[in-house]
C-alpha positions as CSV (number, residue, x, y, z in Angstrom):
1,X,-32.0,3.1,18.9
2,X,-33.8,5.0,16.6
3,X,-36.1,3.9,13.6
4,X,-36.2,7.4,11.1
5,X,-34.3,10.2,11.3
6,X,-34.0,13.2,8.9
7,X,-31.0,15.1,9.0
8,X,-31.5,18.3,7.0
9,X,-28.5,19.5,4.9
10,X,-27.5,22.8,3.8
11,X,-23.8,21.9,1.9
12,X,-22.0,23.1,5.0
13,X,-19.6,20.8,6.7
14,X,-21.3,21.1,10.2
15,X,-24.2,19.9,8.4
16,X,-22.8,16.8,7.1
17,X,-20.9,16.5,11.0
18,X,-24.7,15.6,11.8
19,X,-24.5,12.6,9.8
20,X,-21.6,11.4,11.7
21,X,-24.0,11.8,14.6
22,X,-27.2,10.4,12.8
23,X,-25.2,6.9,12.4
24,X,-24.6,6.3,16.2
25,X,-28.1,6.9,16.8
26,X,-29.4,4.6,13.8
27,X,-31.2,1.4,14.3
28,X,-29.7,-1.4,11.6
29,X,-32.8,-1.8,10.2
30,X,-33.4,2.2,10.4
31,X,-33.3,4.9,7.8
32,X,-31.6,8.1,7.5
33,X,-33.8,10.9,5.3
34,X,-31.8,13.1,4.2
35,X,-33.5,16.4,3.0
36,X,-32.3,19.9,1.9
37,X,-34.4,22.7,1.4
38,X,-33.3,24.6,-1.7
39,X,-33.5,28.1,-1.4
40,X,-35.0,29.0,-4.8
41,X,-34.9,32.6,-6.5
42,X,-37.2,35.4,-7.1
43,X,-38.0,35.8,-10.2
44,X,-36.2,38.8,-10.6
45,X,-32.9,38.5,-11.2
46,X,-30.4,42.0,-10.1
47,X,-27.5,42.7,-13.1
48,X,-24.4,42.7,-12.3
49,X,-21.8,45.0,-11.1
50,X,-19.4,46.0,-14.3
51,X,-16.1,44.9,-14.0
52,X,-13.5,47.4,-12.8
53,X,-12.0,49.4,-15.8
54,X,-14.6,48.0,-18.1
55,X,-16.3,51.2,-20.1
56,X,-14.2,53.7,-17.7
57,X,-15.5,51.9,-14.3
58,X,-14.1,52.0,-11.9
59,X,-14.5,50.1,-8.3
60,X,-14.8,53.5,-6.5
61,X,-17.9,54.4,-9.2
62,X,-19.4,51.1,-9.0
63,X,-23.4,51.1,-8.4
64,X,-25.6,48.3,-9.0
65,X,-27.4,47.8,-12.2
66,X,-31.0,48.0,-12.2
67,X,-33.0,44.9,-12.0
68,X,-34.3,43.3,-14.5
69,X,-37.0,41.0,-14.7
70,X,-36.1,37.6,-16.0
71,X,-38.1,35.8,-18.7
72,X,-39.7,32.8,-17.2
73,X,-37.6,30.3,-19.6
74,X,-34.5,32.2,-17.5
75,X,-36.6,31.6,-14.1
76,X,-37.1,28.2,-14.9
77,X,-33.6,27.3,-15.9
78,X,-32.2,28.8,-12.7
79,X,-34.7,26.6,-10.9
80,X,-34.2,23.8,-12.4
81,X,-30.5,24.0,-12.0
82,X,-30.4,25.3,-8.3
83,X,-32.8,21.5,-7.6
84,X,-30.6,19.5,-9.9
85,X,-27.5,20.9,-8.2
86,X,-28.9,19.7,-4.8
87,X,-30.1,16.5,-5.7
88,X,-26.3,15.7,-7.0
89,X,-25.1,16.5,-3.6
90,X,-27.8,14.6,-1.7
91,X,-27.3,11.7,-4.0
92,X,-23.4,11.8,-2.7
93,X,-24.3,11.7,0.6
94,X,-26.8,8.8,0.2
95,X,-24.5,6.9,-1.8
96,X,-21.5,7.6,0.7
97,X,-24.3,6.2,3.1
98,X,-25.4,3.1,1.6
99,X,-21.5,2.4,0.6
100,X,-21.2,2.0,4.9
101,X,-24.4,0.0,4.9
102,X,-27.2,2.2,6.0
103,X,-30.4,2.6,4.4
104,X,-31.4,6.0,3.0
105,X,-33.3,8.9,1.1
106,X,-33.7,11.5,-0.6
107,X,-36.0,14.8,0.1
108,X,-35.4,17.5,-1.9
109,X,-38.1,20.5,-1.2
110,X,-38.3,24.3,-2.0
111,X,-39.4,27.3,0.4
112,X,-39.2,28.0,4.5
113,X,-36.6,25.8,5.8
114,X,-38.5,25.6,9.1
115,X,-42.3,24.9,7.5
116,X,-40.2,21.8,5.2
117,X,-38.5,20.0,8.0
118,X,-41.4,19.9,10.0
119,X,-43.4,19.0,7.0
120,X,-40.9,16.0,6.3
121,X,-40.8,14.7,10.1
122,X,-44.2,14.5,10.0
123,X,-44.3,12.7,6.5
124,X,-42.3,10.2,7.6
125,X,-43.0,10.1,11.4
126,X,-39.1,10.7,12.0
127,X,-38.2,9.7,15.4
128,X,-35.3,12.3,15.7
129,X,-33.9,15.3,13.1
130,X,-30.2,15.6,13.8
């Protein structure tokens, strides 16, 4: 059995199924680290496509609106919303694991998923990544 297992999740059913495998591998005293790497948007926001029929525009004449730089306040609000959603999602997974008697911890990071997963694995000295 393993003591520390890192389970990166992305919100998909497939990533959540990894939790079932991790439960079979973790020691009774062991801990699972549930990690989500969020993809934060660039500080540019692309304009919306107009709705069909809006101002005489139909779906055949749609073209992208120009890229509009976001204000710092808007970008920060979007960034905070993305992180909050990720934290809420991972908290739900951890709460379920704890109800089942497992020890679990959360890791939310932003950036390149590969780099973030490797850094977390090193930080927690994990025995496996599932």
